[in-house]
C-alpha positions, -999 to 999 in steps of 0.1 A, spaced: -225 618 -35 -207 630 -1 -217 671 5 -189 690 -6 -173 713 26 -175 747 7 -206 741 -18 -223 771 -3 -203 797 -20 -219 835 -23 -215 850 -60 -224 822 -75 -256 814 -90 -270 778 -80 -296 759 -97 -317 738 -67 -343 714 -65 -359 689 -42 -381 662 -47 -410 646 -22 -401 619 -1 -402 589 -16 -414 611 -46 -444 614 -30 -469 645 -38 -460 677 -22 -485 702 -38 -518 683 -36 -539 715 -47 -539 754 -55 -535 762 -22 -498 746 -14 -488 757 -44 -500 794 -34 -487 786 1 -451 778 -12 -448 809 -34 -454 832 -7 -426 816 14 -404 820 -16 -409 856 -12 -407 856 28 -371 834 22 -359 860 -1 -370 889 25 -344 868 54 -317 862 36 -295 881 9 -305 852 -16 -318 868 -54 -344 846 -69 -340 848 -104 -365 815 -118 -385 791 -103 -409 759 -115 -429 741 -84 -449 706 -92 -466 683 -79 -436 662 -64 -411 691 -65 -396 723 -74 -370 740 -90 -354 773 -83 -324 794 -99 -306 811 -69 -283 837 -68 -269 843 -29 -240 871 -23 -221 857 10 -210 823 18 -235 803 38 -268 825 22 -277 795 1 -283 772 30 -297 799 51 -321 808 24 -332 765 20 -333 757 55 -358 788 63 -378 781 32 -380 742 37 -384 742 75 -413 765 69 -428 748 46 -433 714 68 -441 730 95 -475 745 77 -476 709 53 -480 692 89 -501 717 104 -525 717 70 -523 681 67 -520 672 107 -496 645 89 -460 641 105 -425 628 93 -403 635 58 -422 662 33 -391 665 13 -368 635 3 -336 652 21 -312 684 18 -320 696 -14 -294 693 -42 -279 721 -59 -248 730 -86 -230 761 -93 -237 777 -129 -213 794 -153 -223 830 -158 -226 830 -195 -251 813 -221 -252 784 -197 -272 801 -169 -295 811 -197 -294 774 -209 -310 758 -167 -332 795 -166 -354 782 -196 -348 740 -184 -361 754 -149 -392 779 -165 -397 748 -193 -399 719 -166 -443 719 -171 -441 719 -205 -414 689 -203 -438 673 -179 -465 673 -204 -490 700 -178 -491 728 -203 -481 732 -243 -464 770 -234 -441 775 -201 -461 808 -195 -494 790 -192 -487 769 -162 -493 791 -126 -466 786 -102 -435 792 -126 -416 818 -135 -428 829 -165 -460 829 -162 -474 868 -158 -466 884 -125 -493 886 -102 -502 893 -65 -486 863 -39 -460 856 -66 -425 862 -53 -408 888 -71 -377 879 -94 -347 898 -98 -324 902 -130 -300 881 -133 -261 884 -145 -267 873 -182 -288 893 -198 -319 873 -219 -327 871 -251 -349 896 -264 -382 877 -271 -374 854 -241 -403 834 -240 -400 823 -274 -365 809 -261 -380 793 -234 -407 777 -251 -389 756 -281 -373 725 -274 -339 721 -262 -318 693 -274 -312 660 -256 -275 668 -250 -286 702 -231 -311 682 -210 -286 653 -201 -257 675 -196 -278 692 -166 -290 663 -155 -259 646 -152 -249 680 -125 -283 676 -109 -275 642 -104 -233 647 -98 -239 680 -78 -214 692 -109 -205 722 -119 -223 738 -150 -199 752 -170 -169 752 -199 -146 727 -192 -120 751 -181 -143 769 -152 -160 738 -143 -124 723 -131 -116 763 -113 -152 759 -96 -147 722 -84 -115 730 -70 -122 762 -53 -159 742 -38 -140 707 -32 -165 695 -53 -137 675 -78 -151 642 -73 -184 651 -95 -160 655 -123 -145 620 -123 -158 592 -146 -180 572 -132 -173 538 -118 -145 514 -106 -111 526 -117 -92 512 -147 -80 474 -137 -40 487 -135 -47 517 -113 -68 490 -92 -32 467 -94 -9 494 -85 -38 501 -56 -38 462 -42 6 460 -44 9 495 -27 -10 476 2 6 449 -2 38 465 6 24 485 30 14 459 52 46 442 48 62 473 67 
């Protein structure tokens, strides 16, 4: 799906992710994870974007970001990925694409939908079978703070009192599939009315339309209109 013209507005929270080119491994060892975590911290110092959550896995990453101003999200991600690719090639004496292309992102409504995305991100290593509890994964925001990891900002929605217990509870298939559809189509994630408003504001209306070919009647009308236009 083509990128919308106004998809990096400030003031919204965004789920952002990218994968290694061809789904190849990007973080090969602990030092690779640590270097990217350090770059996350530096990116936050260079641009006015708040990091709410993150999870780094072998061939992809998930971030929950909250930019203040229009264009900040793109600036943050451009600096982060460019700095990482430069470091990667220097370290591994390689060249070519490291990531599969431009990052994917979608805006999130600031209510329970934001907590659902936050939980989804921090459960990533659990879902992948790498650990039994989210806080046991060293390269995610559910782990205990330690030197070298990026500082997290408080988000616009208050967490549950026992957040880690909530994170470690399995999410429903419906929740996960709705989130994955937003990832695939860059669809705003929230209730129906909010999704409609946000899609219009960001030029993402196409992300809300059903997939597939239009109904047969619509196609026939389109063909008829084209034939009439050709006759004029």
